PLY file of the C-alpha trace (Angstrom):
ply
format ascii 1.0
element vertex 193
property float x
property float y
property float z
element edge 192
property int vertex1
property int vertex2
end_header
0.00 0.00 0.00
1.39 3.35 -1.02
0.56 6.51 0.88
1.15 9.85 -0.71
2.21 12.67 1.62
-0.32 14.98 0.08
-3.10 12.68 1.34
-1.85 12.76 4.95
-3.19 15.57 7.14
-1.24 16.45 10.27
-3.14 15.65 13.44
-2.77 17.36 16.80
-2.70 15.05 19.77
-6.16 14.64 21.26
-5.18 16.42 24.48
-4.15 19.52 22.48
-7.52 19.89 20.72
-9.77 22.56 22.31
-12.83 20.87 23.83
-15.25 23.82 23.53
-15.71 26.94 21.45
-14.79 29.09 24.45
-11.54 27.15 24.90
-10.81 27.51 21.19
-11.32 31.30 21.40
-9.12 31.51 24.49
-6.43 29.51 22.72
-6.60 31.87 19.73
-6.23 35.07 21.80
-2.75 35.55 23.27
-2.69 36.41 26.96
-1.39 39.78 28.10
2.37 39.58 28.32
3.64 39.64 31.87
7.10 41.12 32.25
9.76 38.84 33.70
10.47 41.46 36.37
7.62 43.67 37.56
8.24 47.42 37.82
8.98 48.23 41.45
6.98 51.24 42.66
8.03 52.67 46.03
5.64 55.14 47.64
6.99 56.97 50.68
4.39 58.74 52.82
5.59 61.70 54.93
4.09 62.81 58.27
2.35 65.65 56.40
0.55 63.20 54.08
2.64 64.13 51.05
3.81 61.22 48.94
7.02 60.73 46.95
7.14 58.03 44.30
9.94 56.14 42.55
9.65 53.52 39.83
12.67 51.20 39.67
14.60 53.77 41.75
13.84 56.61 39.29
11.79 59.56 40.66
8.22 59.73 39.37
6.93 63.28 39.76
3.43 64.73 39.26
2.62 66.61 36.06
4.23 70.05 35.76
2.33 72.68 37.79
0.27 69.97 39.51
0.27 69.86 43.30
2.38 67.28 45.09
0.77 63.88 45.53
-0.95 63.18 48.81
-2.07 60.01 50.55
-5.57 60.46 49.14
-4.18 60.28 45.57
-2.98 56.70 46.07
-5.65 54.95 43.92
-5.42 57.51 41.10
-1.62 57.29 41.18
-1.59 53.49 40.98
-4.12 53.53 38.10
-1.98 56.08 36.25
1.18 53.98 36.61
-0.44 50.68 35.62
-2.10 52.36 32.62
1.25 53.76 31.45
3.10 50.47 31.96
0.34 48.20 30.61
1.39 45.59 33.16
1.14 44.61 36.78
3.40 46.46 39.23
4.97 45.63 42.57
4.00 48.37 45.04
5.83 49.05 48.28
4.27 51.66 50.58
6.58 53.02 53.27
4.71 54.85 56.02
6.36 57.61 58.05
6.27 55.42 61.19
8.45 52.77 59.49
5.63 50.38 58.53
6.02 48.85 55.06
3.23 47.32 52.97
3.91 45.39 49.76
1.48 44.21 47.11
1.29 43.34 43.42
-1.37 45.30 41.58
-2.60 44.42 38.10
-3.95 47.05 35.73
-7.72 47.42 35.58
-9.27 45.38 32.83
-10.56 47.48 29.99
-13.87 46.26 28.68
-14.85 47.42 25.24
-18.24 49.05 25.59
-21.04 47.60 23.54
-22.16 49.79 20.71
-24.78 52.21 21.95
-28.02 52.21 20.03
-28.37 55.04 17.57
-29.97 57.98 19.34
-33.20 59.32 17.99
-32.47 62.18 15.64
-33.08 65.47 17.44
-35.67 67.68 15.90
-33.92 70.64 14.37
-35.39 73.91 15.59
-36.42 76.31 12.90
-34.00 79.18 12.66
-34.93 82.74 11.90
-32.44 85.55 11.70
-32.59 88.64 13.84
-30.65 91.82 13.29
-28.88 94.08 15.76
-27.40 97.47 14.79
-25.05 99.88 16.53
-23.32 103.17 15.61
-20.09 105.02 16.48
-17.63 102.44 15.17
-14.47 103.26 13.24
-15.08 102.41 9.58
-13.71 98.93 8.79
-12.94 97.99 12.41
-13.55 94.49 13.73
-16.69 94.50 15.89
-17.22 91.66 18.36
-20.72 90.27 18.85
-21.24 88.71 22.28
-22.09 86.04 23.42
-19.13 85.89 21.04
-20.37 83.60 18.34
-19.18 85.64 15.39
-17.52 88.86 14.27
-18.69 91.44 11.76
-17.07 94.47 10.14
-18.18 98.07 10.58
-19.38 99.68 7.36
-17.88 102.80 5.77
-20.27 105.00 7.74
-19.26 103.48 11.12
-22.35 101.33 11.60
-22.25 97.63 12.29
-24.86 94.93 12.09
-24.91 91.24 12.79
-27.31 88.58 11.68
-27.87 86.04 14.42
-29.59 82.70 14.34
-32.51 82.83 16.78
-31.31 79.49 18.20
-28.02 81.16 19.15
-29.91 84.02 20.75
-32.04 81.56 22.73
-28.90 80.45 24.60
-28.82 83.86 26.31
-31.27 84.18 29.20
-31.34 87.97 28.83
-31.51 87.80 25.01
-29.07 90.72 24.94
-26.43 91.16 22.27
-23.20 93.12 22.60
-21.34 94.76 19.74
-17.81 95.71 20.76
-15.45 97.69 18.56
-11.97 96.22 18.97
-10.26 99.49 17.97
-12.68 102.24 19.01
-13.89 100.54 22.16
-17.44 101.41 21.13
-19.92 99.25 22.97
-23.54 98.70 21.96
-25.77 96.55 24.14
-29.37 95.79 23.27
-32.02 93.30 22.34
-32.41 92.45 18.65
-35.72 93.02 16.94
0 1
1 2
2 3
3 4
4 5
5 6
6 7
7 8
8 9
9 10
10 11
11 12
12 13
13 14
14 15
15 16
16 17
17 18
18 19
19 20
20 21
21 22
22 23
23 24
24 25
25 26
26 27
27 28
28 29
29 30
30 31
31 32
32 33
33 34
34 35
35 36
36 37
37 38
38 39
39 40
40 41
41 42
42 43
43 44
44 45
45 46
46 47
47 48
48 49
49 50
50 51
51 52
52 53
53 54
54 55
55 56
56 57
57 58
58 59
59 60
60 61
61 62
62 63
63 64
64 65
65 66
66 67
67 68
68 69
69 70
70 71
71 72
72 73
73 74
74 75
75 76
76 77
77 78
78 79
79 80
80 81
81 82
82 83
83 84
84 85
85 86
86 87
87 88
88 89
89 90
90 91
91 92
92 93
93 94
94 95
95 96
96 97
97 98
98 99
99 100
100 101
101 102
102 103
103 104
104 105
105 106
106 107
107 108
108 109
109 110
110 111
111 112
112 113
113 114
114 115
115 116
116 117
117 118
118 119
119 120
120 121
121 122
122 123
123 124
124 125
125 126
126 127
127 128
128 129
129 130
130 131
131 132
132 133
133 134
134 135
135 136
136 137
137 138
138 139
139 140
140 141
141 142
142 143
143 144
144 145
145 146
146 147
147 148
148 149
149 150
150 151
151 152
152 153
153 154
154 155
155 156
156 157
157 158
158 159
159 160
160 161
161 162
162 163
163 164
164 165
165 166
166 167
167 168
168 169
169 170
170 171
171 172
172 173
173 174
174 175
175 176
176 177
177 178
178 179
179 180
180 181
181 182
182 183
183 184
184 185
185 186
186 187
187 188
188 189
189 190
190 191
191 192
C-alpha cells in the first residue's frame, strides 16, 4: 500500500484539541504579556501626608504645575502607573512610622463598551435671523458680537450689524447682544428686533 504525503493531514494530539468553542477562542487570543520582572513602585508617605514616588529607583513626579501627591491620591496614582506600563506592578508603601506594605497590583481590565443604540435624531429647531445694529464704530474695524459667536465688520459710515440665528440668541437668558469695537472701544448693548 502506497501513501502519498499529500493525502496525509497532520493531526494534533487529542489532548491539544480545544474541547469547547470558548476554549478555542481563548487559545486563539494571546494572553497579556507579563514582564519577567515587575516594575517596582516605592511610595513613601511623609508625616504631612505628602507622597514621593519612585519607579525602579527613578523619581516619578506629578505633572508640571500639579500639586504634590498626597495620601488620598494613592488609587489615582496606581491607576496612572499601571495604565502607562500596561502591566502589573509591585508596590511598596513606606509609612512615616516605618511600617512597610507590599502588594502586586494588576492594571484594571478594559472592557470594550457595547455599541450604543443610535440615538433618535433630534428635531432641528427652525431658525430665523434677527438683526442688531449699533453706531459710532471706526469704519472697517472688527466689531465683536457677544455672546461671542461671530464677528462682523463696521461699514464705511461706522455702523455695524450682525445677523444672528434665533437658536443662538435663545442660549442667552437675557436675550441681549453686545457689539464691541476692537479698535474704538465702542460698545452697543441691546435686544435684537
